[in-house]
Backbone as CSV, one residue per row, in Angstrom:
resi,resn,N_x,N_y,N_z,CA_x,CA_y,CA_z,C_x,C_y,C_z
1,MET,75.889,3.087,16.751,74.459,3.107,16.844,74.031,2.012,17.557
2,TYR,73.529,2.583,18.450,72.849,1.546,19.671,70.921,0.741,19.110
3,ASP,71.172,-0.002,19.093,69.223,-0.329,18.901,68.991,-1.410,20.447
4,ILE,68.668,-0.428,20.681,67.701,-0.191,22.675,66.421,-0.141,22.198
5,GLY,65.425,-2.063,23.229,64.109,-2.526,22.767,63.812,-1.810,24.455
6,ILE,62.668,-1.424,24.566,61.823,-0.712,25.481,60.144,-2.024,25.912
7,CYS,60.426,-2.881,26.408,59.193,-4.258,26.076,58.708,-3.628,27.802
8,ASP,57.363,-2.934,27.783,56.078,-2.976,29.022,54.891,-3.097,29.226
9,ASP,53.878,-3.497,29.759,52.246,-2.966,29.196,52.024,-1.957,29.487
10,GLY,53.007,-1.048,30.252,52.454,0.355,30.416,52.828,1.363,29.585
11,VAL,52.014,2.185,29.119,51.973,3.083,27.994,53.223,4.019,28.560
12,ASN,53.240,4.416,29.775,53.455,5.376,30.103,55.046,4.998,30.939
13,THR,54.834,3.725,31.519,56.505,3.736,31.587,57.122,3.723,30.367
14,CYS,56.910,2.662,29.277,57.665,3.057,28.189,57.848,4.376,27.665
15,ALA,57.008,5.416,28.367,57.220,7.173,27.334,58.367,7.667,28.195
16,ASP,58.074,7.353,29.329,59.200,7.306,30.765,61.009,7.113,30.133
17,ILE,60.991,5.886,30.177,61.981,5.013,30.046,62.892,5.468,28.434
18,GLU,61.649,6.240,27.485,62.400,6.399,26.378,62.731,7.781,26.370
19,ASN,61.851,9.517,27.127,62.636,10.484,27.709,63.865,9.972,27.732
20,LEU,63.959,8.788,29.019,65.014,9.344,30.146,66.278,8.397,28.653
21,LEU,66.109,7.760,28.258,67.039,7.583,27.471,67.827,7.861,25.716
22,LEU,66.512,8.833,25.672,67.389,10.261,25.058,68.263,11.026,26.152
23,ASN,67.706,11.833,27.108,68.230,12.224,27.958,70.136,11.950,28.207
24,CYS,70.182,10.391,28.457,71.398,9.789,28.551,71.542,9.886,27.175
25,ALA,71.490,9.488,25.825,72.369,9.359,24.576,72.429,10.927,24.477
26,LYS,71.285,12.579,24.932,72.155,13.375,24.705,72.953,13.594,25.543
27,GLU,72.297,13.057,26.194,74.381,13.314,27.384,75.804,13.176,27.342
28,LYS,75.851,11.554,27.030,76.968,11.031,26.463,77.064,11.221,24.931
29,GLU,76.104,11.821,23.807,76.597,11.971,22.844,76.856,10.320,21.956
30,ILE,75.801,9.907,22.306,75.493,8.516,21.440,74.429,7.958,20.665
31,LEU,74.674,7.744,19.337,73.428,7.576,18.648,72.331,5.912,19.368
32,ILE,71.437,6.083,19.355,70.665,5.356,19.782,69.572,5.351,18.362
33,ASN,68.463,3.808,18.751,67.713,4.178,18.282,65.968,3.128,19.123
34,ILE,65.730,3.549,19.405,64.665,3.107,20.125,63.445,2.348,19.728
35,ARG,62.802,1.614,20.094,61.935,0.261,19.328,61.165,-0.150,20.629
36,VAL,59.593,0.033,20.767,58.707,-0.052,22.259,57.947,-0.874,21.683
37,TRP,57.510,-2.083,22.584,56.798,-3.132,22.320,55.489,-3.468,23.743
38,TYR,54.463,-3.500,23.429,53.727,-2.956,25.028,53.191,-4.937,25.066
39,THR,54.057,-6.002,25.011,53.365,-7.445,24.865,54.496,-8.113,24.631
40,GLY,55.155,-9.233,25.429,55.831,-10.289,25.479,56.103,-10.690,23.492
41,GLU,54.662,-11.377,23.304,54.427,-11.675,22.082,54.778,-10.696,20.944
42,GLY,54.685,-9.551,20.500,54.917,-8.252,19.917,56.669,-8.516,19.976
43,LEU,57.511,-8.055,21.114,58.709,-8.370,21.197,59.457,-9.542,20.023
44,GLN,57.840,-10.908,20.614,58.883,-11.719,20.106,59.340,-12.326,18.577
45,ASN,58.378,-11.798,18.130,57.832,-11.868,17.328,59.149,-10.789,16.334
46,TYR,59.156,-10.167,16.402,60.858,-9.250,16.232,61.784,-9.698,15.810
47,LEU,61.786,-10.734,16.959,62.581,-11.018,16.801,63.572,-12.652,16.158
48,VAL,62.730,-12.815,15.942,62.153,-14.791,15.134,62.564,-13.954,13.973
49,ASN,61.910,-12.775,13.693,61.825,-12.552,12.272,63.057,-11.807,12.000
50,GLY,64.072,-11.370,12.868,65.373,-11.042,12.490,66.274,-9.700,12.716
51,GLY,64.770,-8.952,14.101,64.748,-8.160,14.450,66.375,-7.833,15.118
52,HIS,66.850,-7.286,15.007,68.245,-6.485,15.885,68.117,-5.206,17.297
53,LEU,68.288,-5.814,18.639,68.366,-5.730,19.322,69.818,-5.217,19.996
54,ASP,70.696,-4.037,20.566,72.056,-4.049,21.744,71.511,-3.828,22.828
55,ILE,70.364,-3.441,23.255,69.621,-3.469,24.768,68.870,-3.660,25.109
56,LEU,68.028,-3.952,26.200,66.648,-4.606,26.135,65.988,-4.068,27.679
57,TYR,65.163,-3.002,27.339,64.494,-3.292,28.768,63.181,-3.732,28.846
58,LEU,63.214,-4.726,30.000,61.956,-5.490,29.723,61.226,-5.813,31.107
59,ASP,59.997,-5.890,31.333,59.316,-5.869,32.601,58.620,-7.481,32.100
60,ILE,59.094,-7.661,34.490,58.498,-9.127,34.227,57.656,-9.323,34.303
61,GLU,55.842,-7.982,34.382,54.657,-8.792,34.741,54.586,-8.025,33.367
62,LEU,54.389,-8.860,31.659,53.697,-8.588,31.142,52.284,-10.344,31.504
63,PHE,51.376,-9.211,30.250,50.525,-9.892,30.641,50.519,-11.254,30.613
64,LYS,50.539,-11.880,29.111,50.666,-12.780,28.871,52.152,-13.281,29.294
65,MET,53.213,-13.667,28.001,53.955,-14.047,27.682,55.493,-13.510,28.573
66,THR,55.647,-13.783,30.163,56.176,-13.316,30.907,57.919,-12.950,30.278
67,GLY,58.058,-11.329,31.480,59.429,-11.036,30.750,60.665,-12.542,30.387
68,ILE,60.480,-12.866,32.119,61.299,-13.846,31.941,61.303,-15.218,31.522
69,GLU,60.252,-15.035,30.820,60.337,-16.259,29.374,60.659,-15.612,28.455
70,ILE,60.618,-14.833,27.890,60.968,-14.004,27.222,62.162,-13.616,27.045
71,GLY,62.815,-13.507,28.174,64.311,-13.640,28.518,64.942,-15.425,27.907
72,SER,64.361,-16.243,28.710,64.369,-17.691,28.655,64.790,-18.057,26.769
73,TYR,63.733,-17.582,26.531,63.362,-17.604,24.773,64.950,-16.929,24.228
74,ILE,65.503,-15.536,24.155,66.173,-15.118,23.706,67.687,-15.514,23.790
75,ARG,67.916,-15.998,24.858,68.967,-17.496,25.322,68.808,-18.291,25.489
76,ASN,67.984,-19.420,25.214,67.475,-20.497,24.896,67.403,-20.922,23.184
77,GLU,66.452,-20.056,23.262,65.865,-20.461,21.852,66.601,-20.001,20.452
78,LEU,66.476,-18.430,20.685,67.435,-17.727,19.451,68.709,-17.703,20.601
79,ASP,69.597,-18.690,20.822,70.878,-18.833,21.082,71.176,-17.557,21.448
80,ASN,70.985,-16.090,21.876,71.499,-15.212,22.015,71.962,-14.709,23.379
81,MET,73.432,-14.255,23.302,74.322,-14.582,24.653,74.552,-12.712,24.023
82,GLY,74.363,-11.617,23.533,74.665,-11.087,23.278,73.847,-10.120,23.210
83,LEU,72.731,-9.998,23.359,71.915,-9.051,24.025,71.687,-9.171,25.579
84,GLN,71.645,-6.943,25.036,71.900,-7.220,27.203,70.453,-6.715,27.965
85,ILE,70.440,-7.658,28.703,68.881,-7.422,29.468,68.890,-7.156,30.255
86,ILE,68.261,-5.631,30.386,68.347,-4.657,31.739,66.218,-5.433,32.524
87,TYR,66.237,-6.089,33.577,64.638,-5.691,33.823,64.664,-5.190,34.177
88,ILE,63.448,-4.663,34.815,62.500,-4.047,34.806,61.050,-4.603,35.895
89,SER,61.190,-4.319,36.649,59.518,-4.490,37.581,59.534,-3.254,38.795
90,GLY,57.987,-3.558,38.904,57.333,-2.621,40.574,58.124,-3.867,41.691
91,LYS,58.386,-4.950,41.763,58.954,-5.982,43.190,60.112,-6.178,43.082
92,THR,60.530,-6.748,43.786,62.035,-7.167,44.341,62.252,-8.101,44.225
93,SER,61.114,-9.291,44.312,61.251,-10.427,44.942,62.074,-11.325,43.472
94,TYR,62.333,-10.972,42.253,62.700,-12.086,41.581,63.767,-12.520,41.495
95,ALA,65.345,-12.390,42.813,66.185,-12.872,41.770,67.239,-13.173,41.545
96,LEU,66.439,-14.884,42.041,66.747,-16.288,41.228,66.594,-16.463,40.124
97,GLN,65.471,-16.322,40.009,64.847,-16.705,38.363,65.116,-15.977,37.834
98,LEU,66.228,-14.512,38.122,66.058,-13.994,36.503,68.198,-14.427,35.776
99,PHE,68.458,-14.904,37.380,69.532,-15.096,37.062,70.329,-16.055,35.411
100,LYS,69.300,-17.391,35.781,69.443,-18.301,34.521,69.009,-17.587,33.455
101,THR,68.677,-16.323,32.634,69.067,-15.473,31.869,69.676,-15.070,31.758
102,GLN,70.550,-14.052,33.252,72.166,-14.033,32.574,71.838,-12.748,32.123
103,PRO,71.083,-11.357,33.283,70.469,-10.289,32.279,71.519,-9.820,33.255
104,LEU,72.457,-7.889,32.472,72.743,-7.000,32.546,72.574,-6.136,34.357
105,ASP,71.246,-6.407,34.256,70.691,-5.331,35.506,69.430,-5.438,35.995
106,PHE,69.121,-4.920,37.499,67.114,-5.398,37.167,67.265,-4.234,38.494
107,LEU,66.146,-3.259,37.916,65.822,-1.674,37.903,64.018,-1.992,38.840
108,VAL,64.079,-1.081,39.374,62.652,-1.256,40.310,61.961,-0.186,39.589
109,LYS,60.896,0.182,39.218,60.814,1.451,38.989,59.717,2.015,40.219
110,PRO,59.436,3.537,40.610,60.087,3.722,38.981,61.273,4.234,38.764
111,ILE,61.776,4.638,37.021,62.949,4.156,36.500,63.692,5.534,37.143
112,ARG,64.805,6.107,37.148,65.249,7.072,37.521,66.363,7.420,36.508
113,GLN,66.566,8.350,36.448,67.719,8.840,35.204,69.224,7.938,35.771
114,GLU,69.370,8.503,36.563,70.660,7.748,36.932,71.089,6.587,36.404
115,GLN,70.135,5.062,37.612,69.791,3.968,36.976,70.200,3.834,35.441
116,ILE,69.273,4.827,34.515,69.255,4.128,33.163,70.833,4.780,32.531
117,ASN,71.254,6.176,33.006,72.715,6.445,32.552,74.164,5.093,32.977
118,ASP,73.217,4.087,34.007,75.032,3.507,34.804,74.674,2.006,33.950
119,THR,73.223,1.998,33.016,73.522,0.332,33.035,73.823,1.142,30.983
120,ILE,73.440,2.145,30.218,73.543,2.192,29.729,74.800,2.342,28.574
121,GLU,75.530,2.839,30.118,76.997,3.348,30.022,77.577,1.587,30.305
122,THR,77.300,0.786,30.929,77.940,-0.793,31.144,78.103,-1.846,29.634
123,ALA,76.625,-1.367,29.947,76.314,-2.141,28.338,77.114,-1.057,26.926
124,VAL,77.504,-0.211,26.558,77.893,0.606,25.855,79.874,-0.302,25.514
125,LYS,79.919,-0.027,27.102,81.181,-0.840,27.264,81.328,-2.157,26.842
126,ILE,80.640,-3.390,27.419,80.361,-4.785,27.111,80.667,-4.756,25.307
127,ILE,78.808,-4.240,25.152,79.237,-4.125,23.275,80.146,-3.857,22.268
128,ASN,81.099,-2.238,22.966,81.767,-1.833,22.131,82.770,-3.005,22.146
129,LYS,82.982,-3.840,22.962,83.944,-4.528,23.350,83.903,-6.266,22.060
130,LYS,82.276,-5.883,22.157,82.437,-7.373,21.477,82.013,-6.755,19.798
131,ARG,82.652,-5.975,19.660,82.063,-5.650,18.274,83.798,-5.534,17.812
132,GLU,85.041,-4.999,18.794,86.065,-5.196,18.110,86.629,-6.301,17.043
133,ARG,86.972,-6.239,16.406,87.283,-7.536,15.342,89.632,-7.364,15.743
134,PHE,89.201,-9.249,15.369,90.116,-9.858,14.770,90.666,-9.892,13.261
135,GLU,90.892,-9.173,12.996,92.349,-9.299,11.758,92.928,-10.552,11.254
136,PHE,92.810,-10.838,9.853,93.460,-12.334,9.128,93.691,-12.174,8.176
137,GLN,94.657,-13.187,7.518,94.857,-13.285,6.124,94.553,-14.446,6.058
138,GLN,93.650,-14.694,4.933,93.517,-16.474,4.070,93.967,-16.720,2.633
139,GLY,95.105,-16.861,2.585,96.027,-16.619,1.052,95.820,-14.967,0.483
140,LYS,94.736,-14.708,-0.389,95.149,-13.368,-0.184,93.844,-12.066,-0.165
141,ASP,92.931,-13.047,0.923,92.127,-12.699,1.226,91.942,-12.278,2.907
142,TYR,91.738,-10.724,3.076,91.945,-10.450,4.267,90.087,-10.776,5.975
143,TYR,90.843,-11.105,6.202,88.868,-11.368,7.058,88.802,-10.573,8.674
144,TYR,88.330,-9.859,8.816,87.711,-9.165,10.298,86.486,-9.646,10.999
145,ILE,86.830,-10.359,11.864,85.621,-11.003,12.964,85.738,-10.247,14.057
146,PRO,84.501,-9.887,14.310,84.231,-9.469,15.591,84.328,-10.276,16.067
147,GLN,85.412,-9.842,17.617,86.011,-10.849,18.512,85.265,-11.464,19.363
148,GLY,83.924,-10.512,19.758,82.852,-11.242,20.879,82.061,-12.591,19.954
149,GLU,81.852,-12.832,18.722,81.497,-13.521,17.315,82.928,-14.936,18.028
150,ILE,84.492,-15.108,18.026,84.480,-16.243,18.181,84.616,-16.936,19.708
151,ILE,84.647,-18.012,19.432,84.470,-18.962,20.750,86.267,-20.241,21.392
152,TYR,87.138,-19.644,19.916,87.971,-19.716,20.442,88.746,-20.251,19.329
153,PHE,90.600,-20.162,19.764,91.507,-20.695,19.040,92.294,-21.908,18.868
154,GLU,92.039,-22.234,17.217,92.996,-24.006,17.922,94.586,-23.879,17.362
155,SER,94.887,-24.239,17.972,96.131,-24.794,16.895,96.542,-26.093,16.545
156,LYS,96.941,-26.180,15.227,97.660,-27.122,15.024,98.800,-27.033,13.343
157,GLY,99.565,-27.831,14.646,101.459,-27.775,13.138,100.404,-25.742,12.867
158,ARG,101.404,-25.262,12.232,101.265,-23.778,11.703,100.111,-23.382,11.942
159,LYS,99.310,-24.442,11.886,97.568,-23.017,11.325,96.978,-23.943,12.347
160,ILE,96.082,-22.499,12.575,95.290,-22.162,13.768,94.114,-22.000,12.687
161,ASN,92.621,-23.462,13.571,91.111,-22.881,13.375,91.572,-21.828,14.436
162,ILE,90.151,-20.711,13.501,89.056,-20.153,14.497,87.708,-20.314,14.664
163,VAL,87.088,-21.006,15.887,85.948,-21.403,15.686,85.109,-20.593,16.439
164,THR,83.962,-19.545,15.110,83.392,-18.631,15.465,82.132,-19.409,16.039
165,LEU,80.963,-18.004,16.131,79.081,-18.977,16.448,78.469,-19.109,15.180
166,LYS,79.062,-18.648,14.069,78.433,-19.469,12.547,79.422,-20.657,11.995
167,LYS,81.153,-20.475,11.564,81.457,-21.015,10.814,83.258,-21.043,11.271
168,THR,84.100,-21.328,11.086,85.309,-21.791,11.126,86.400,-21.882,10.314
169,TYR,87.358,-21.026,10.569,87.940,-20.050,9.495,89.561,-20.983,9.883
170,GLU,90.497,-21.233,8.596,92.172,-21.545,9.062,93.459,-20.657,8.188
171,PHE,93.681,-20.399,9.330,95.297,-20.311,8.811,97.203,-19.420,9.276
172,TYR,97.723,-19.933,8.626,98.677,-19.885,9.168,99.196,-18.962,10.763
173,GLY,99.378,-19.118,11.544,99.931,-17.786,12.600,100.470,-19.503,13.879
174,ARG,100.660,-18.428,14.949,100.843,-18.911,16.245,100.125,-18.184,17.590
175,LEU,100.169,-19.039,18.317,99.097,-18.755,19.646,99.536,-17.243,20.099
176,LYS,100.787,-17.646,20.017,101.626,-16.843,21.138,101.531,-15.407,20.569
177,GLU,101.419,-15.189,19.241,101.567,-13.766,18.673,100.273,-13.331,18.804
178,ILE,99.466,-14.600,18.165,97.633,-13.890,18.022,97.422,-13.333,19.334
179,ILE,97.547,-14.307,20.798,96.560,-13.675,21.408,96.982,-12.391,22.684
180,LYS,97.959,-11.611,21.453,98.567,-9.793,22.314,97.676,-8.880,21.605
181,ASP,96.926,-8.909,20.372,95.953,-8.392,19.493,94.066,-9.008,20.222
182,LEU,94.359,-9.376,21.062,93.656,-10.145,21.951,92.788,-9.266,22.498
183,SER,92.115,-8.680,23.056,90.646,-8.535,24.446,91.160,-9.347,25.771
184,GLU,91.251,-9.179,25.881,90.831,-9.110,27.969,90.462,-10.745,28.195
185,ASP,88.842,-10.687,27.278,88.214,-12.024,27.511,88.377,-13.962,26.657
186,PHE,89.653,-13.446,26.296,90.941,-14.940,25.935,91.781,-15.176,26.681
187,ILE,92.417,-16.069,26.935,92.354,-16.569,28.067,92.913,-17.475,27.086
188,ASP,94.684,-18.021,27.311,95.436,-19.370,26.897,95.472,-20.578,28.132
189,ILE,94.517,-21.449,27.805,94.542,-22.736,28.707,95.058,-23.752,28.531
190,HIS,96.173,-23.743,27.249,96.570,-25.145,27.202,97.603,-24.346,25.524
191,GLN,99.056,-25.582,25.100,99.353,-24.412,24.115,98.630,-24.624,22.625
192,SER,98.157,-25.465,22.627,96.768,-25.294,21.905,95.399,-24.434,21.814
193,TYR,95.245,-23.819,22.783,93.405,-23.870,22.796,93.946,-21.914,23.702
194,VAL,93.353,-21.284,23.024,92.985,-19.678,23.566,91.750,-19.462,23.651
195,ILE,90.800,-19.297,24.530,89.020,-19.609,24.666,89.163,-17.936,25.400
196,ASN,87.212,-18.375,24.228,87.057,-16.612,24.727,85.956,-16.600,26.573
197,LYS,86.330,-16.391,27.729,85.445,-16.686,28.255,84.356,-16.423,28.333
198,GLU,83.764,-15.485,27.343,82.544,-15.424,27.879,81.180,-16.418,26.859
199,HIS,81.829,-17.274,25.670,81.487,-18.208,25.227,81.575,-19.587,26.274
200,VAL,81.727,-19.711,27.568,82.228,-20.852,28.529,81.158,-20.846,28.634
201,LYS,79.854,-21.972,28.576,79.599,-22.955,29.526,78.988,-22.983,30.642
202,TYR,80.509,-23.876,30.779,80.804,-25.129,31.639,82.384,-25.330,31.751
203,TYR,82.687,-25.571,33.639,83.792,-25.047,34.151,84.347,-25.993,35.167
204,THR,85.175,-26.989,34.788,85.889,-27.416,36.087,86.960,-27.674,36.075
205,TYR,88.129,-27.595,37.349,89.289,-27.009,37.131,90.030,-27.903,36.277
206,GLU,89.896,-28.673,35.520,90.587,-29.858,34.534,90.158,-28.860,32.511
207,LYS,88.399,-28.563,32.208,88.288,-28.763,30.889,87.268,-27.247,31.312
208,VAL,87.054,-27.057,29.605,85.831,-26.290,30.189,85.325,-27.163,29.063
209,GLU,83.508,-26.524,28.829,82.524,-26.685,27.962,82.231,-25.116,27.600
210,LEU,82.170,-24.931,26.214,81.796,-23.505,25.541,80.231,-23.723,24.967
211,ASP,80.315,-22.685,24.571,78.753,-22.218,24.080,78.383,-23.264,23.100
212,ASP,79.680,-23.909,21.628,79.144,-24.631,20.738,79.596,-26.478,20.795
213,GLY,79.440,-26.526,22.302,79.270,-27.867,22.571,81.417,-28.465,23.006
214,THR,82.068,-27.787,23.105,83.179,-28.483,23.065,83.805,-28.006,23.880
215,ILE,84.808,-29.120,24.736,84.673,-29.402,25.759,86.308,-29.602,25.171
216,LEU,86.746,-28.448,26.887,88.793,-28.687,25.745,89.141,-28.743,27.283
217,SER,90.277,-29.732,27.185,91.052,-29.692,28.288,92.453,-28.700,28.272
218,ILE,92.207,-28.304,29.879,93.124,-27.268,30.499,94.457,-28.040,31.269
219,SER,95.499,-27.121,30.588,96.691,-27.891,30.561,96.581,-27.391,32.050
220,GLN,97.826,-28.290,33.042,98.162,-28.707,34.166,98.550,-27.172,35.107
221,LYS,99.578,-26.907,33.920,100.843,-25.581,34.789,99.103,-24.523,34.599
222,LYS,98.184,-24.313,33.816,97.257,-23.044,33.592,96.458,-23.242,34.178
223,ARG,96.269,-24.298,35.686,94.841,-24.284,35.742,93.980,-23.322,36.972
224,LYS,95.544,-22.930,37.665,95.120,-21.934,38.908,95.017,-20.765,37.873
225,GLU,95.950,-19.990,37.192,95.469,-19.012,36.787,94.157,-19.040,36.172
226,VAL,93.831,-20.215,34.638,92.836,-20.315,34.422,91.581,-19.897,35.029
227,ARG,91.665,-20.707,36.298,90.244,-20.768,37.122,90.630,-19.719,37.604
228,GLY,91.000,-18.435,37.966,90.471,-16.907,38.282,90.059,-16.132,37.425
229,LYS,90.858,-16.175,36.002,90.682,-16.239,34.939,88.397,-16.084,34.347
230,VAL,88.620,-17.222,34.520,87.364,-17.609,33.933,86.168,-16.852,35.434
231,LEU,86.610,-17.138,36.391,85.349,-17.073,37.839,85.831,-15.541,37.824
232,ARG,86.478,-14.836,37.373,86.177,-13.628,38.399,84.932,-12.532,37.570
233,ASP,84.297,-12.784,36.197,83.665,-12.008,36.015,82.276,-12.510,36.640
234,LYS,82.421,-14.419,36.837,81.146,-14.962,36.696,80.050,-14.466,37.844
């Protein structure tokens, strides 16, 4: 199931996108739940109170709180980097402003079926990748953590620390074995660190800063390889 939001002050636009989404879901045989808002304030209130969305079609020219302000709030105040935002507008002059909120795409009205299909296909691939789980044992207990929540792994002797968005876990293991079970988003930057490139906030040739503020060094022999992997999808 994928939770999809539509936020546009035009009732007809919302209805059109909803119909296109339903057509897409039927064709691709996926389950979706659609919520609609006509104001940015309504959408913001839903998210502030713990509402969940996987994908959001967000109009830029809302009456009071603009789509760009909503996008900035989602990324910076809610610290939500996983929500796939697709901006929609009747204009084409917003590219530079949108860059800071890391949208999945930008669609110009009127929205066509093939555009909806393309954005849903891409968003679903990203979401499914983040939902893949990493399994490990801590004492007698087994844990399953979505890989998208993992910021980095740290090796300390025979133990491994898993630093996630919510907490840190510790278990016995070796990084060389662990990385075999991880998605391509994970990069071996040092004999002691494996990072999730989706949580790289800032990068230089010698170090990376991650979303939780942690700064890690990149070993000299790994720098060229890491640079290619980190920058490939940026």
